[in-house]
GUROKE-280587 format. One record per residue: x, y, z of N, C-alpha, C, O in turn. Coordinates in pm, whole numbers, padded with zeros to 5 digits, always signed. Example, Ala and Ser with C-alpha at 12.3 -4.5 7.8 and 13.67 -1.06 7.14 Angstrom:
GUROKE-280587
+01319-00569+00780+01230-00450+00780+01320-00330+00780+01424-00332+00846+01285-00225+00708+01367-00106+00714+01290+00003+00787+01341+00114+00804
This chain:
GUROKE-280587
-01207+01346-01043-01109+01290-00955-01108+01320-00820-01046+01426-00809-01143+01285-00720-01075+01319-00562-00948+01302-00548-00884+01212-00603-00902+01390-00472-00795+01384-00402-00745+01259-00289-00803+01260-00181-00668+01184-00305-00622+01097-00214-00565+01179-00069-00507+01288-00063-00605+01079+00051-00564+01185+00161-00431+01098+00205-00405+01000+00276-00370+01182+00132-00224+01130+00172-00144+01150+00280-00047+01075+00288-00164+01246+00382-00092+01326+00447-00173+01325+00574-00120+01358+00680-00279+01295+00568-00381+01307+00716-00407+01139+00702-00459+01086+00604-00366+01080+00806-00394+00929+00879-00309+00860+00822-00340+00741+00818-00171+00900+00754-00084+00783+00704+00011+00768+00823+00112+00839+00819-00003+00690+00924+00026+00673+01005+00206+00622+01013+00304+00674+01066+00185+00484+00924+00339+00444+00912+00446+00549+00817+00568+00550+00827+00374+00623+00736+00470+00665+00630+00504+00804+00712+00612+00861+00697+00410+00847+00791+00439+00971+00873+00579+00943+00982+00683+01006+01003+00526+00825+01033+00625+00816+01141+00794+00778+01081+00898+00799+01145+00783+00725+00957+00895+00695+00912+00977+00806+00897+01094+00812+00935+00895+00923+00822+00978+01053+00777+01010+01111+00896+01130+01131+00917+00916+01148+00995+00929+01229+01118+01035+01179+01209+01105+01252+01280+01044+01052+01202+01163+01010+01311+01257+01056+01243+01353+01064+01319+01285+01092+01136+01450+01157+01027+01490+01299+01138+01603+01334+01172+01364+01359+01176+01418+01443+01230+01521+01477+01372+01582+01577+01409+01507+01353+01422+01596+01308+01545+01753+01302+01498+01852+01328+01565+01746+01255+01350+01899+01235+01316+01907+01276+01153+01928+01219+01045+01879+01402+01200+01900+01524+01018+02017+01598+01105+02027+01707+01049+02072+01597+01167+02198+01703+01186+02144+01823+01231+02022+01808+01244+02180+01935+01261+02156+02071+01326+02069+02164+01180+02119+02204+01075+01936+02172+01229+01879+02259+01117+01800+02341+01203+01681+02368+01188+01873+02378+01293+01835+02504+01354+01880+02627+01286+01991+02617+01232+01804+02765+01273+01851+02901+01224+01799+02945+01096+01780+03064+01071+01774+02853+01015+01722+02833+00875+01817+02882+00740+01779+02934+00635+01929+02852+00777+02033+02860+00716+02101+02732+00648+02066+02621+00687+02193+02745+00549+02267+02648+00466+02400+02663+00538+02492+02660+00456+02428+02673+00627+02585+02680+00675+02640+02564+00675+02574+02462+00657+02750+02563+00693+02804+02408+00674+02754+02332+00835+02724+02391+00938+02758+02214+00814+02675+02148+00930+02557+02098+00941+02520+01997+01002+02473+02207+00850+02352+02188+00823+02282+02209+00698+02315+02279+00603+02178+02134+00716+02099+02118+00560+01949+02177+00568+01858+02144+00492+01941+02267+00671+01858+02354+00667+01811+02439+00577+01892+02532+00581+01709+02472+00477+01676+02507+00366+01758+02465+00256+01758+02546+00163+01841+02341+00234+01865+02314+00143+01761+02282+00019+01645+02254+00048+01800+02286-00121+01709+02254-00198+01711+02161-00262+01816+02133-00319+01595+02076-00278+01586+01929-00331+01472+01926-00468+01349+01930-00461+01562+01916-00595+01488+01886-00677+01431+01764-00718+01497+01667-00757+01266+01771-00704+01225+01628-00744+01127+01634-00880+01029+01706-00901+01190+01530-00966+01119+01508-01114+01050+01449-01109+01080+01338-01065+00919+01470-01146+00815+01332-01177+00772+01368-01345+00778+01471-01413+00725+01217-01374+00689+01188-01530+00567+01273-01582+00578+01337-01687+00463+01273-01516+00347+01311-01545+00281+01381-01455+00324+01392-01340+00169+01438-01495+00053+01482-01408-00088+01416-01481-00200+01430-01434-00059+01344-01600-00188+01231-01635-00183+01131-01560-00246+01037-01609-00150+01114-01489-00204+00998-01379-00200+01040-01239-00097+01077-01182-00314+01032-01186-00343+01067-01045-00202+01030-00950-00147+01110-00874-00159+00885-00974-00064+00820-00898+00068+00936-00911+00123+00980-00810+00101+00969-01024+00253+01091-01015+00212+01210-00968+00297+01284-00917+00083+01250-00977+00036+01370-00892+00096+01385-00725+00166+01458-00654+00008+01251-00722-00012+01226-00545+00159+01182-00484+00199+01205-00370+00215+01135-00561+00348+01085-00530+00446+01221-00538+00529+01219-00447+00457+01347-00632+00529+01473-00642+00482+01519-00508+00570+01527-00422+00371+01547-00477+00297+01626-00359+00354+01539-00248+00425+01607-00173+00345+01385-00204+00377+01354-00088+00476+01385-00069+00496+01451+00033+00601+01348-00169+00769+01373-00156+00767+01483-00102+00836+01503-00002+00678+01591-00163+00731+01759-00178+00696+01776+00010+00778+01811+00095+00603+01754+00023+00556+01777+00205+00619+01711+00289+00648+01774+00390+00660+01580+00285+00782+01559+00358+00903+01570+00381+00961+01547+00487+00958+01615+00256+01098+01719+00256+01082+01822+00320+01167+01850+00404+00960+01917+00297+00948+02070+00321+00926+02022+00505+00966+02097+00594+00854+01883+00537+00859+01846+00683+00986+01869+00771+00989+01902+00890+01085+01846+00692+01248+01789+00743+01320+01978+00715+01430+02015+00755+01257+02033+00666+01300+02199+00672+01380+02218+00521+01453+02317+00505+01362+02116+00411+01393+02140+00318+01343+02240+00177+01231+02228+00127+01396+02290+00152+01344+02366+00030+01286+02248-00085+01321+02132-00066+01197+02281-00205+01139+02182-00303+01118+02248-00403+01045+02347-00406+01198+02188-00525+01153+02243-00667+01088+02113-00733+01164+02027-00779+00958+02097-00738+00891+01993-00800+00841+02044-00908+00787+02152-00932+00873+01921-00993+00840+01995-01162+00792+01844-01251+00857+01740-01243+00671+01860-01332+00637+01742-01368+00666+01771-01513+00683+01882-01562+00670+01641-01582+00737+01665-01726+00630+01663-01838+00648+01714-01949+00546+01617-01808+00426+01562-01860+00438+01467-02021+00375+01481-02126+00561+01356-01977+00574+01263-02060+00670+01339-02167+00690+01279-02272+00717+01436-02153+00823+01498-02254+00954+01508-02195+00990+01567-02093+01053+01402-02325+01131+01382-02255+01271+01486-02227+01356+01477-02139+01257+01600-02350+01356+01724-02322+01308+01854-02238+01370+01954-02201+01158+01806-02220+01108+01900-02073+01158+01839-01942+01199+01914-01853+01156+01712-01928+01231+01669-01787+01355+01698-01820+01409+01752-01724+01441+01686-01931+01602+01720-01901+01586+01854-01864+01627+01886-01752+01516+01965-01960+01532+02095-01927+01508+02136-01744+01563+02218-01671+01402+02036-01721+01367+02100-01601+01469+02019-01494+01451+02056-01378+01558+01930-01508+01643+01884-01427+01755+02012-01429+01785+02060-01320+01807+02059-01532+01911+02131-01574+01874+02286-01469+01961+02345-01405+01776+02314-01472+01696+02433-01390+01767+02372-01262+01846+02437-01194+01733+02249-01237+01710+02257-01076+01884+02257-01025+01927+02313-00924+01950+02194-01106+02094+02199-01096+02172+02340-01114+02284+02358-01066+02092+02451-01197+02163+02555-01200+02115+02652-01065+02170+02752-01017+01964+02565-01016+01899+02666-00916+01956+02638-00813+01892+02683-00718+02090+02558-00766+02117+02500-00661+02117+02406-00577+02160+02409-00462+02048+02282-00658+01943+02216-00606+02076+02138-00520+02183+02147-00580+02079+02077-00413+02156+01978-00335+02158+01835-00345+02253+01769-00304+02020+01768-00419+01994+01656-00413+01889+01624-00498+01797+01706-00498+01878+01531-00568+01737+01513-00694+01692+01380-00664+01767+01291-00625+01556+01365-00684+01493+01250-00669+01431+01252-00818+01347+01336-00848+01471+01170-00896+01409+01154-01047+01307+01033-01069+01363+00923-01069+01186+01033-01086+01106+00918-01180+01136+00933-01290+01098+01044-01326+01194+00872-01380+01210+00916-01531+01140+00877-01616+01096+00762-01606+01110+00948-01716+00997+00908-01873+01088+00801-01917+01049+00685-01929+01216+00843-01943+01260+00744-02051+01393+00710-01967+01471+00805-01979+01458+00580-01865+01557+00577-01831+01682+00561-01885+01769+00506-01817+01710+00603-02008+01774+00578-02044+01855+00698-02166+01946+00685-02247+01766+00810-02125+01800+00935-02159+01825+01078-02108+01808+01193-02150+01890+00998-01957+01964+01127-01887+02093+01112-01844+02130+01125-01727+02162+01082-01944+02304+01036-01895+02350+01210-01899+02397+01259-01796+02336+01274-01989+02425+01405-01974+02402+01492-01850+02489+01532-01773+02233+01522-01842+02184+01562-01762+02277+01525-01604+02343+01599-01531+02253+01417-01599+02325+01334-01496+02443+01385-01454+02481+01400-01338+02524+01425-01604+02677+01408-01547+02705+01563-01514+02815+01596-01471+02625+01637-01530+02624+01766-01454+02602+01779-01354+02662+01855-01279+02503+01703-01322+02441+01656-01142+02615+01649-01105+02668+01739-01040+02675+01553-01146+02798+01460-01052+02911+01563-01097+03015+01571-01031+02891+01632-01193+03016+01739-01168+02990+01845-01067+03078+01929-01047+02856+01851-00988+02790+01911-00927+02822+01881-00790+02819+01968-00703+02849+01777-00772+02854+01703-00676+02705+01681-00601+02681+01711-00484+02631+01634-00679+02505+01651-00628+02390+01499-00671+02323+01477-00772+02408+01430-00560+02371+01302-00489+02202+01266-00567+02104+01338-00551+02203+01167-00631+02069+01149-00760+02022+01010-00677+02095+00919-00636+01883+01024-00665+01782+00913-00598+01700+00855-00730+01613+00933-00770+01709+00751-00794+01619+00694-00888+01476+00668-00824+01457+00585-00735+01344+00777-00898+01238+00655-00792+01151+00589-00884+01095+00615-00990+01162+00480-00790+01059+00395-00887+01071+00346-01035+01009+00252-01084+01151+00418-01091+01192+00364-01231+01340+00394-01232+01396+00495-01190+01396+00283-01291+01578+00293-01230+01626+00375-01352+01559+00362-01454+01704+00434-01354+01792+00535-01451+01910+00434-01526+01988+00375-01451+01919+00417-01663+01978+00311-01703+02103+00420-01790+02097+00538-01825+02221+00303-01804+02342+00405-01864+02386+00503-01856+02409+00588-01941+02418+00499-01655+02524+00592-01621+02513+00564-01474+02429+00514-01400+02652+00626-01462+02728+00596-01311+02654+00657-01215+02633+00611-01103+02600+00801-01274+02579+00914-01168+02432+00904-01121+02355+00998-01136+02391+00776-01057+02285+00739-01006+02313+00651-00876+02334+00530-00885+02311+00726-00743+02342+00693-00641+02243+00599-00588+02286+00494-00540+02136+00619-00589+02064+00537-00524+01919+00494-00576+01888+00553-00679+01842+00421-00537+01710+00357-00594+01615+00319-00495+01653+00240-00409+01477+00368-00491+01397+00322-00460+01271+00234-00530+01258+00256-00650+01205+00166-00489+01118+00101-00604+01021+00002-00497+01022+00016-00375+00947-00092-00563+00866-00188-00511+00972-00344-00596+01049-00351-00692+00925-00430-00509+01005-00554-00583+00914-00574-00726+00797-00613-00722+00972-00546-00835+00891-00495-00944+00841-00649-01034+00747-00651-01114+00907-00743-01007+00916-00884-01055+00829-00918-00989+00733-00964-01051+00821-00913-00862+00688-01007-00756+00570-00906-00806+00465-00967-00825+00564-00776-00831+00448-00714-00888+00367-00797-01032+00245-00812-01038+00453-00838-01124+00452-00917-01218+00400-01058-01168+00306-01100-01234+00435-01124-01086+00423-01273-01051+00285-01234-00979+00192-01314-00989+00263-01098-00897+00110-01102-00800+00010-01089-00940-00098-01144-00922+00025-01029-01072-00047-00950-01155-00147-01111-01212-00266-01143-01210+00016-01196-01272-00040-01336-01341-00123-01367-01216-00244-01354-01234-00077-01413-01066-00127-01495-00961-00315-01441-00977-00405-01523-00999-00336-01301-00962-00448-01261-00965-00542-01304-01075-00659-01336-01054-00480-01301-01202-00529-01361-01304-00573-01500-01301-00687-01533-01333-00496-01569-01268-00503-01718-01258-00622-01766-01108-00695-01866-01111-00616-01690-01019-00723-01661-00905-00863-01643-01024-00938-01737-01050-00876-01521-01077-01007-01487-01117-01071-01601-01229-01190-01628-01236-00970-01655-01307-00993-01754-01409-01052-01863-01316-01166-01899-01346-00997-01917-01217-01040-02045-01149-00939-02148-01124-00951-02255-01064-00819-02087-01190-00710-02203-01182-00644-02217-01068-00614-02328-01024-00614-02102-01006-00558-02112-00882-00678-02091-00759-00767-02010-00784-00679-02156-00639-00771-02141-00568-00717-01983-00454-00619-01916-00487-00783-01955-00351-00749-01853-00293-00638-01863-00227-00565-01769-00196-00617-02003-00195-00481-02022-00122-00351-02048-00208-00242-02095-00176-00410-01994-00354-00262-02033-00469-00246-02179-00560-00187-02197-00667-00336-02291-00457-00320-02391-00523-00370-02444-00621-00487-02404-00619-00358-02513-00708-00398-02556-00870-00566-02618-00836-00573-02709-00753-00656-02583-00879-00797-02620-00856-00811-02763-00989-00905-02842-00979-00719-02776-01093-00747-02886-01186-00821-02836-01285-00868-02916-01366-00853-02672-01302-00919-02641-01388-00847-02648-01540-00747-02578-01556-00898-02734-01660-00848-02766-01777-00856-02626-01890-00758-02583-01950-00945-02590-01897-00960-02489-01972-01011-02525-02122-01087-02622-02117-00994-02481-02237-00880-02377-02211-00911-02207-02204-01002-02147-02262-00841-02170-02144-00893-02011-02094-00841-01908-02215-00719-01900-02230-00917-01837-02294-00844-01734-02352-00815-01638-02291-00884-01579-02208-00691-01609-02332-00635-01457-02226-00543-01405-02358-00489-01467-02449-00552-01225-02319-00449-01127-02399-00385-01085-02316-00424-01054-02203-00271-01077-02363-00124-01024-02272-00096-00865-02300-00071-00835-02417-00098-00782-02220-00048-00645-02236+00059-00634-02159+00075-00690-02050+00158-00537-02232+00305-00518-02143+00305-00329-02141+00247-00248-02213+00399-00312-02025+00411-00196-02031+00512-00114-02131+00553-00163-02236+00542-00003-02092+00601+00101-02179+00779+00036-02203+00848+00005-02105+00828+00026-02339+00952-00045-02332+01065+00055-02290+01182+00022-02272+01013+00188-02276+01114+00257-02234+01141+00323-02047+01208+00402-01980+01031+00216-02037+01034+00184-01865+01113+00097-01804+01059-00013-01813+01192+00092-01758+01282-00029-01703+01166-00150-01599+01184-00270-01579+01075-00081-01560+00980-00179-01434+00940-00272-01528+00945-00390-01492+00884-00234-01696+00814-00286-01729+00814-00427-01756+00721-00507-01758+00982-00448-01783+01008-00564-01828+01066-00660-01720+01122-00768-01739+01033-00580-01576+01012-00688-01452+00858-00740-01420+00827-00834-01347+00777-00660-01486+00627-00684-01462+00627-00812-01545+00609-00922-01492+00654-00792-01724+00624-00863-01741+00715-01019-01747+00666-01127-01783+00841-00998-01707+00900-01131-01679+00824-01199-01553+00811-01320-01565+00770-01139-01430+00704-01191-01328+00589-01308-01369+00584-01429-01347+00479-01191-01455+00392-01237-01513+00416-01361-01613+00352-01464-01593+00488-01355-01698+00510-01481-01789+00581-01577-01718+00548-01695-01724+00682-01533-01646+00758-01657-01596+00611-01757-01480+00610-01878-01456+00536-01680-01445+00379-01724-01357+00285-01788-01469+00247-01902-01442+00250-01745-01565+00167-01798-01669+00209-01906-01751+00132-01990-01798+00347-01903-01771+00415-02014-01871+00351-02121-01881+00272-02147-01972+00387-02214-01757+00378-02355-01730+00192-02365-01768+00143-02468-01815+00127-02266-01742-00025-02322-01823-00067-02279-01966-00164-02315-02034+00039-02185-01994+00033-02145-02137+00131-02293-02208+00146-02308-02329+00169-02359-02138+00278-02477-02220+00154-02598-02207+00131-02682-02294+00090-02586-02095+00047-02705-02091-00147-02669-02180-00227-02761-02197-00169-02552-02211-00269-02532-02303-00386-02494-02200-00492-02463-02254-00382-02492-02063-00496-02430-02008-00540-02292-02039-00657-02253-02037-00418-02212-02073-00419-02050-02137-00356-02090-02251-00254-02153-02279-00446-02037-02308-00438-01988-02467-00439-01799-02515-00520-01711-02489-00353-01798-02569-00344-01682-02626-00387-01670-02788-00316-01720-02876-00506-01601-02816-00581-01638-02949-00505-01567-03075-00484-01612-03188-00473-01448-03021-00374-01351-03129-00257-01421-03125-00188-01359-03206-00194-01506-03086+00001-01569-03081+00033-01437-03023+00139-01456-02963+00001-01319-03010+00116-01197-02942+00123-01273-02821+00037-01316-02745+00268-01282-02822+00316-01368-02642+00461-01290-02644+00514-01307-02535+00512-01240-02698+00605-01162-02647+00572-01026-02621+00466-00965-02632+00725-00978-02574+00692-00841-02492+00701-00722-02576+00657-00614-02537+00754-00737-02691+00757-00644-02796+00629-00621-02866+00584-00513-02902+00574-00742-02880+00433-00726-02917+00328-00660-02821+00246-00572-02849+00345-00711-02727+00234-00624-02602+00252-00521-02554+00155-00463-02505+00375-00465-02552+00433-00344-02490+00357-00217-02515+00332-00192-02633+00308-00120-02408+00211-00032-02470+00309+00080-02429+00339+00081-02309+00375+00193-02521+00458+00321-02511+00385+00434-02431+00277+00482-02466+00452+00470-02323+00419+00571-02269+00338+00542-02173+00299+00621-02087+00305+00408-02184+00143+00357-02089+00038+00398-02085-00029+00405-01981-00011+00448-02237-00101+00562-02225-00224+00450-02283-00203+00365-02370-00358+00475-02211-00470+00436-02190-00539+00396-02356-00596+00293-02391-00501+00541-02450-00576+00512-02556-00482+00398-02675-00541+00325-02753-00384+00402-02668-00323+00301-02720-00344+00186-02692-00364+00101-02778-00344+00161-02567-00401-00004-02495-00574+00001-02542-00643-00100-02527-00608+00076-02576-00753+00038-02637-00744+00042-02774-00826-00027-02834-00669+00102-02834-00645+00113-03004-00582-00060-03013-00624-00134-03101-00502-00098-02936-00437-00242-02963-00564-00313-02908-00615-00376-03000-00629-00325-02800-00739-00414-02766-00846-00414-02894-00887-00523-02936-00886-00298-02950-00980-00331-03058-00904-00364-03168-00982-00373-03263-00763-00392-03214-00711-00441-03346-00711-00603-03302-00693-00692-03384-00734-00628-03151-00687-00769-03132-00807-00839-03146-00805-00947-03205-00931-00788-03094-01066-00830-03142-01083-00835-03267-01161-00926-03292-01036-00762-03394-01047-00790-03489-00972-00907-03550-01012-00966-03650-00844-00942-03477-00760-01032-03523-00834-01191-03505-00842-01282-03588-00880-01182-03370-00946-01329-03296-01091-01319-03365-01124-01425-03418-01159-01244-03372-01310-01266-03442-01373-01272-03349-01381-01191-03257-01449-01416-03370-01553-01447-03261-01511-01482-03109-01582-01461-03011-01373-01544-03109-01311-01558-02961-01355-01527-02896-01377-01409-02925-01413-01559-02768-01464-01545-02647-01339-01546-02547-01275-01645-02512-01317-01402-02504-01205-01393-02382-01242-01431-02274-01359-01423-02239-01150-01478-02203-01168-01509-02049-01108-01411-01971-01159-01358-01872-00990-01389-02022-00872-01292-01928-00764-01232-01986-00695-01296-02065-00731-01081-01949-00676-00974-01984-00562-00962-01893-00573-00948-01771-00466-00967-01952-00343-00942-01832-00290-00815-01904-00252-00800-02020-00302-00709-01776-00298-00578-01818-00182-00506-01665-00232-00483-01555-00088-00492-01683+00002-00429-01599-00014-00303-01560+00083-00253-01502-00142-00215-01580-00144-00086-01523-00296-00047-01512-00371-00097-01597-00332+00010-01448-00496+00057-01441-00499+00156-01535-00585+00138-01621-00436+00251-01547-00446+00307-01671-00480+00276-01834-00545+00340-01917-00409+00151-01843-00421+00091-01924-00558-00032-01950-00603-00067-02059-00597-00076-01822-00716-00141-01822-00846-00072-01838-00952-00120-01876-00817+00059-01799-00969+00119-01869-00954+00132-02020-01052+00119-02094-00837+00157-02063-00871+00137-02243-00869+00033-02276-00933+00017-02380-00811-00079-02227-00897-00205-02306-01049-00251-02258-01121-00318-02331-01104-00190-02080-01228-00212-02110-01347-00152-02160-01465-00185-02147-01286-00048-02227-01344+00081-02320-01352+00009-02429-01457+00014-02494-01233-00083-02477-01237-00138-02619-01327-00244-02580-01408-00275-02667-01332-00299-02486-01404-00456-02489-01572-00435-02449-01661-00511-02488-01595-00306-02357-01773-00256-02412-01802-00224-02570-01902-00248-02637-01712-00177-02595-01735-00114-02748-01741-00234-02850-01808-00219-02952-01684-00335-02831-01684-00439-02905-01777-00537-02855-01782-00646-02912-01855-00512-02754-01979-00623-02739-01962-00668-02613-02070-00721-02583-01898-00676-02536-01879-00729-02412-01971-00658-02322-01961-00536-02313-02044-00711-02266-02112-00629-02183-02063-00601-02006-02033-00701-01941-02059-00489-01951-02012-00457-01841-02002-00524-01711-01921-00501-01621-02116-00625-01715-02116-00736-01620-02064-00872-01666-02062-00979-01604-02022-00843-01785-01944-00995-01825-01800-00994-01914-01790-01048-02025-01697-00926-01848-01628-00872-01908-01497-00979-01860-01503-01039-01753-01419-00990-01923-01246-01094-01920-01238-01050-01780-01302-00958-01729-01138-01135-01715-01103-01100-01599-00973-01021-01623-00886-01064-01699-00961-00909-01560-00880-00800-01637-00804-00763-01502-00865-00706-01412-00678-00793-01491-00595-00693-01410-00539-00534-01418-00572-00448-01499-00440-00523-01304-00406-00409-01342-00281-00340-01200-00233-00412-01112-00261-00232-01211-00152-00207-01104-00181-00017-01079-00209+00071-01160-00156-00014-00928-00145+00123-00909-00283+00164-00798-00278+00259-00719-00388+00081-00812-00462+00123-00735-00550+00259-00729-00600+00320-00634-00548+00281-00855-00620+00436-00879-00745+00438-00845-00795+00326-00835-00822+00537-00821-00966+00594-00792-01050+00473-00869-01105+00365-00848-01015+00587-00995-01076+00504-01154-01110+00325-01148-01210+00264-01183-00997+00283-01096-00987+00119-01154-01045+00069-00996-01100-00041-00989-01033+00136-00898-01076+00042-00749-01261+00096-00771-01349+00029-00718-01281+00171-00820-01454+00208-00847-01461+00077-00949-01522-00025-00915-01399+00088-01066-01419-00076-01187-01413-00155-01100-01532-00158-01069-01350-00242-01016-01353-00356-00930-01452-00351-00861-01517-00455-00851-01503-00219-00785-01628-00281-00680-01763-00240-00774-01867-00235-00708-01774-00210-00917-01851-00205-00996-01872-00399-01053-01968-00461-01096-01750-00433-01026-01699-00560-01089-01674-00572-01259-01689-00675-01324-01643-00472-01298-01570-00487-01422-01440-00509-01409-01409-00620-01451-01343-00439-01364-01204-00466-01362-01194-00562-01209-01248-00535-01102-01084-00705-01251-01090-00771-01118-00993-00759-01019-00996-00807-00906-00908-00693-01068-00807-00681-00945-00697-00545-00994-00722-00472-01091-00586-00532-00913-00503-00416-00951-00395-00449-00806-00429-00513-00707-00288-00399-00824-00138-00392-00745-00179-00283-00659-00234-00177-00688-00144-00326-00558-00156-00212-00456+00004-00160-00403+00065-00215-00311+00051-00052-00477+00215-00012-00443+00150+00109-00332+00070+00195-00370+00196+00096-00201+00172+00225-00128+00270+00342-00133+00351+00349-00040+00274+00419-00213+00332+00525-00261+00388+00619-00166+00488+00688-00183+00281+00612-00016+00335+00725+00102+00482+00654+00138+00585+00722+00138+00482+00537+00163+00628+00453+00210+00703+00440+00080+00825+00447+00099+00670+00423-00045+00827+00488-00107+00854+00622-00117+00971+00656-00100+00749+00729-00148+00762+00860-00112+00875+00899+00049+00966+00980+00061+00817+00803+00151+00893+00846+00249+01059+00776+00231+01165+00831+00262+01040+00633+00170+01194+00607+00189+01261+00670+00093+01382+00667+00117+01227+00737-00024+01271+00844-00082+01350+00958-00020+01464+00993-00049+01281+01001+00057+01297+01144+00160+01389+01084+00220+01497+01129+00183+01403+00979+00320+01479+00910+00410+01642+00891+00334+01742+00936+00390+01647+00839+00237+01769+00861+00157+01837+00966+00124+01960+00977+00124+01726+01075+00086+01836+01223+00031+01864+01264+00199+01981+01298+00217+01792+01265+00302+01822+01302+00449+01952+01258+00445+02044+01340+00446+01975+01122+00440+02050+01057+00481+02190+01091+00423+02290+01102+00494+02192+01109+00248+02296+01153+00192+02343+01263+00232+02458+01259+00274+02276+01388+00233+02293+01528+00278+02346+01547+00425+02390+01657+00459+02340+01413+00538+02363+01448+00641+02536+01338+00635+02597+01304+00737+02578+01306+00492+02707+01253+00547+02641+01058+00608+02702+00974+00676+02537+01054+00562+02546+00887+00614+02496+00818+00477+02452+00854+00368+02525+00704+00541+02481+00613+00418+02297+00556+00413+02246+00508+00514+02235+00569+00308+02131+00518+00298+02069+00408+00336+02148+00317+00313+01971+00363+00383+01922+00202+00421+01900+00171+00287+01827+00245+00221+01954+00071+00235+01916-00029+00113+01892-00210+00152+01965-00257+00240+01802-00292+00091+01813-00395+00101+01813-00496-00015+01759-00607-00016+01909-00417-00142+01887-00505-00268+02040-00428-00357+02059-00313-00397+02127-00553-00362+02238-00496-00402+02281-00572-00525+02395-00569-00571+02176-00643-00578+02232-00737-00683+02145-00689-00778+02210-00639-00870+02040-00682-00794+01900-00672-00891+01904-00574-00996+01863-00608-01107+01946-00460-00978+01915-00360-01063+02047-00288-01093+02111-00205-01030+02068-00357-01230+02196-00362-01317+02181-00239-01435+02153-00269-01551+02203-00105-01397+02169-00014-01511+02259+00001-01628+02255+00101-01699+02368-00130-01657+02424-00134-01793+02552-00063-01758+02646-00067-01837+02563+00016-01621+02716+00054-01561+02749+00022-01450+02865+00021-01409+02643-00010-01385+02650-00029-01246+02534-00073-01152+02423-00022-01162+02558-00153-01077+02407-00205-01000+02415-00133-00917+02518-00110-00854+02287-00071-00895+02225+00053-00834+02197-00032-00667+02133-00136-00655+02245+00026-00580+02152+00021-00454+02055+00053-00436+02009+00164-00461+01991-00054-00381+01802-00018-00419+01737-00102-00238+01768-00197-00166+01636+00011-00242+01543-00019-00126+01429-00089-00231+01415-00060-00350+01358-00178-00162+01255-00257-00223+01152-00255-00137+01190-00265-00021+01016-00242-00150+00924-00236-00075+00810-00345-00166+00795-00396-00277+00742-00336-00024+00621-00478-00090+00496-00461-00159+00486-00340-00177+00406-00514-00203+00309-00475-00274+00199-00597-00247+00223-00716-00224+00058-00523-00256-00033-00604-00224-00161-00637-00350-00186-00539-00421-00241-00766-00381-00299-00743-00456-00471-00725-00390-00531-00753-00286-00491-00683-00478-00621-00586-00403-00749-00667-00472-00711-00747-00557-00879-00662-00454-00962-00706-00586-01101-00671-00473-01082-00601-00373-01212-00720-00499-01349-00651-00459-01332-00700-00295-01351-00622-00202-01296-00828-00279-01307-00877-00128-01221-00801-00044-01272-00773+00064-01073-00748-00067-01033-00679+00046-00996-00563+00004-00895-00532+00068-01029-00468-00081-01047-00342-00117-01075-00252+00044-00985-00173+00074-01167-00261+00119-01167-00212+00223-01091-00219+00300-01070-00115+00362-01017-00327+00336-00937-00329+00450-00801-00273+00444-00740-00226+00540-00754-00283+00303-00642-00245+00233-00652-00094+00247-00595-00028+00334-00736-00043+00144-00684+00057+00091-00778+00206+00205-00741+00321+00229-00896+00135+00244-00995+00250+00334-00938+00215+00461-00884+00300+00532-00948+00095+00494-00895+00103+00641-00728+00138+00674-00677+00179+00779-00667+00107+00548-00492+00157+00537-00491+00288+00552-00392+00342+00601-00588+00353+00516-00570+00548+00481-00563+00582+00411-00562+00705+00404-00548+00490+00281-00494+00545+00168-00623+00641+00109-00619+00762+00085-00720+00563+00096-00873+00653+00056-00951+00630+00177-00924+00551+00267-01098+00744+00163-01177+00715+00245-01308+00680+00167-01328+00695+00047-01381+00637+00250-01516+00548+00147-01577+00626+00069-01663+00589-00011-01527+00769+00089-01592+00828+00009-01538+00870-00146-01598+00901-00249-01412+00857-00117-01305+00875-00277-01367+00775-00348-01385+00800-00467-01428+00602-00282-01451+00558-00378-01592+00541-00415-01633+00447-00482-01647+00613-00378-01815+00639-00417-01831+00640-00559-01942+00657-00608
């Protein structure tokens, strides 16, 4: 799988990060003397290396922080909660001055983040909200409810229920659609689900969309840890449940799940050129290739270069005594506090616009997608 060209030709993100150098205090001399953050250690905890997305996020954040003179302790926890806790503990004891954390399970870090608070270490939650603790200072992510709306909208467009402008076409269906949700331990998953279901519900209520299995709750549709093999097994089970009923669409909240779903469908008798309309998220290389090949219909592109740049900007501001920029102070309640957040925008990608969005935008090269 080819590596993303994340640091060459990423003008927007690079400009955002490099602009910080002029407002980051005195970083001369390579010391951590009072008044300078030069050489300060920032711990970066990513959930897994099983997804190309998280590898790229970690590498991008690390490089951007190093460009500003920080030392970086980047760790991947491989979807094991005790490993992530241990890695964060080691970052704290090794002298980290700030933490950027993309949690595996947003409810399991309370004790280790108390250790961070006791050491006056600020914490930035990265793309996944950390729940159940007051010791998370800021959060940067995308508008995750809107991501769910976009997934459902692309499904409706692919089915022909909406046209390209978003207007209803009058298509009566019924269209047979099965629903998949994300991992129940990931706070974002319910935002994706709620955005999608709120968009689909009127068409489900009117009978234009039918869920043949009857599995319409998040608990029934959720895929723990976002594992493709779990999605594949559930899709196989659904095909058994619905028998000869032909599927017209599948709501999938993540490209990795979409790959598992496609595998189950092709094994279950669907030809690669006659698959249901299948959605996704993250614009991973394999799924973009699948979109080009006419298998997966759409994905949601979240430019993680900008997400990483925002996290770096937040850390840099905090360590230099400034208030990070936020644009949402109401949405993300972690059950203890509303975490000040910065939300970024996302884009629906299909075969019609992948070149202009992903290639022309410098996220991938044309060769990456061959």
